[in-house]
PABA-348868 format. One record per residue (C-alpha): x, y, z; residue number from 1. Coordinates in steps of 0.5 Angstrom, whole numbers, plus 500, padded with zeros to 3 digits. Each point is the difference from the previous one (the first is absolute). Last residue first. Layout:
! PABA-348868
lopa px=X, py=Y, pz=Z, mivo=NUM
...
END
This chain:
! PABA-348868
lopa px=487, py=521, pz=527, mivo=114
lopa px=506, py=496, pz=502, mivo=113
lopa px=498, py=499, pz=508, mivo=112
lopa px=506, py=499, pz=500, mivo=111
lopa px=505, py=504, pz=497, mivo=110
lopa px=506, py=498, pz=494, mivo=109
lopa px=508, py=502, pz=502, mivo=108
lopa px=503, py=501, pz=494, mivo=107
lopa px=503, py=497, pz=494, mivo=106
lopa px=494, py=495, pz=500, mivo=105
lopa px=494, py=498, pz=495, mivo=104
lopa px=497, py=494, pz=497, mivo=103
lopa px=493, py=501, pz=497, mivo=102
lopa px=497, py=493, pz=498, mivo=101
lopa px=495, py=501, pz=493, mivo=100
lopa px=493, py=496, pz=499, mivo=99
lopa px=498, py=503, pz=494, mivo=98
lopa px=494, py=505, pz=500, mivo=97
lopa px=504, py=507, pz=502, mivo=96
lopa px=499, py=504, pz=505, mivo=95
lopa px=499, py=496, pz=507, mivo=94
lopa px=500, py=504, pz=506, mivo=93
lopa px=497, py=496, pz=505, mivo=92
lopa px=494, py=504, pz=499, mivo=91
lopa px=500, py=499, pz=492, mivo=90
lopa px=500, py=492, pz=501, mivo=89
lopa px=506, py=496, pz=502, mivo=88
lopa px=508, py=503, pz=501, mivo=87
lopa px=506, py=496, pz=500, mivo=86
lopa px=505, py=503, pz=505, mivo=85
lopa px=508, py=497, pz=500, mivo=84
lopa px=504, py=504, pz=505, mivo=83
lopa px=507, py=501, pz=500, mivo=82
lopa px=506, py=498, pz=505, mivo=81
lopa px=506, py=503, pz=503, mivo=80
lopa px=506, py=495, pz=498, mivo=79
lopa px=497, py=496, pz=493, mivo=78
lopa px=498, py=507, pz=497, mivo=77
lopa px=507, py=501, pz=496, mivo=76
lopa px=495, py=500, pz=493, mivo=75
lopa px=502, py=493, pz=498, mivo=74
lopa px=499, py=497, pz=507, mivo=73
lopa px=491, py=504, pz=499, mivo=72
lopa px=500, py=497, pz=493, mivo=71
lopa px=501, py=493, pz=502, mivo=70
lopa px=496, py=500, pz=505, mivo=69
lopa px=494, py=504, pz=496, mivo=68
lopa px=502, py=493, pz=495, mivo=67
lopa px=498, py=496, pz=506, mivo=66
lopa px=494, py=504, pz=502, mivo=65
lopa px=497, py=499, pz=493, mivo=64
lopa px=501, py=493, pz=500, mivo=63
lopa px=497, py=500, pz=505, mivo=62
lopa px=494, py=503, pz=498, mivo=61
lopa px=500, py=495, pz=493, mivo=60
lopa px=499, py=494, pz=505, mivo=59
lopa px=493, py=501, pz=500, mivo=58
lopa px=499, py=500, pz=493, mivo=57
lopa px=497, py=493, pz=500, mivo=56
lopa px=495, py=503, pz=506, mivo=55
lopa px=497, py=506, pz=495, mivo=54
lopa px=503, py=506, pz=501, mivo=53
lopa px=495, py=504, pz=501, mivo=52
lopa px=498, py=503, pz=507, mivo=51
lopa px=508, py=503, pz=499, mivo=50
lopa px=497, py=505, pz=495, mivo=49
lopa px=500, py=501, pz=492, mivo=48
lopa px=505, py=493, pz=497, mivo=47
lopa px=501, py=501, pz=494, mivo=46
lopa px=507, py=497, pz=499, mivo=45
lopa px=507, py=502, pz=501, mivo=44
lopa px=499, py=500, pz=507, mivo=43
lopa px=502, py=506, pz=502, mivo=42
lopa px=507, py=502, pz=505, mivo=41
lopa px=500, py=509, pz=501, mivo=40
lopa px=506, py=504, pz=502, mivo=39
lopa px=501, py=505, pz=504, mivo=38
lopa px=506, py=502, pz=503, mivo=37
lopa px=502, py=507, pz=503, mivo=36
lopa px=492, py=500, pz=502, mivo=35
lopa px=493, py=501, pz=497, mivo=34
lopa px=502, py=499, pz=493, mivo=33
lopa px=496, py=504, pz=495, mivo=32
lopa px=503, py=496, pz=493, mivo=31
lopa px=501, py=493, pz=505, mivo=30
lopa px=505, py=495, pz=498, mivo=29
lopa px=501, py=494, pz=497, mivo=28
lopa px=498, py=493, pz=501, mivo=27
lopa px=497, py=495, pz=495, mivo=26
lopa px=497, py=492, pz=503, mivo=25
lopa px=498, py=494, pz=496, mivo=24
lopa px=504, py=498, pz=495, mivo=23
lopa px=506, py=505, pz=504, mivo=22
lopa px=502, py=506, pz=500, mivo=21
lopa px=505, py=506, pz=504, mivo=20
lopa px=501, py=507, pz=500, mivo=19
lopa px=495, py=502, pz=494, mivo=18
lopa px=502, py=508, pz=501, mivo=17
lopa px=493, py=501, pz=495, mivo=16
lopa px=498, py=501, pz=492, mivo=15
lopa px=492, py=499, pz=499, mivo=14
lopa px=499, py=495, pz=495, mivo=13
lopa px=504, py=495, pz=502, mivo=12
lopa px=495, py=494, pz=503, mivo=11
lopa px=502, py=501, pz=506, mivo=10
lopa px=499, py=508, pz=501, mivo=9
lopa px=493, py=499, pz=496, mivo=8
lopa px=497, py=496, pz=505, mivo=7
lopa px=503, py=504, pz=504, mivo=6
lopa px=496, py=505, pz=498, mivo=5
lopa px=493, py=497, pz=498, mivo=4
lopa px=496, py=502, pz=494, mivo=3
lopa px=499, py=493, pz=498, mivo=2
lopa px=502, py=495, pz=505, mivo=1
END
């Protein structure tokens, strides 16, 4: 999608600290971290929101979670835990119209979150 910052990162047009990548999913560090470890996991294909995922692509969410678990292990978060966040819409806090999963850890997480 033209103008989408995450599409530009996936295409290599914008530099990012990439931690893991396969044909479908890209994992990179958030440039505005909200925790000591704050990672973004995106599909390479542009899908604006979680409600826009076609049924044929629903397995993509599982691949995103698997990629996050893999990176969490590499970052040493496995023993104490971490949080996944998937925002939807303005009130849900989705700022970029490209689905993305936040992986945050390295400190205790509060509840409720917002």
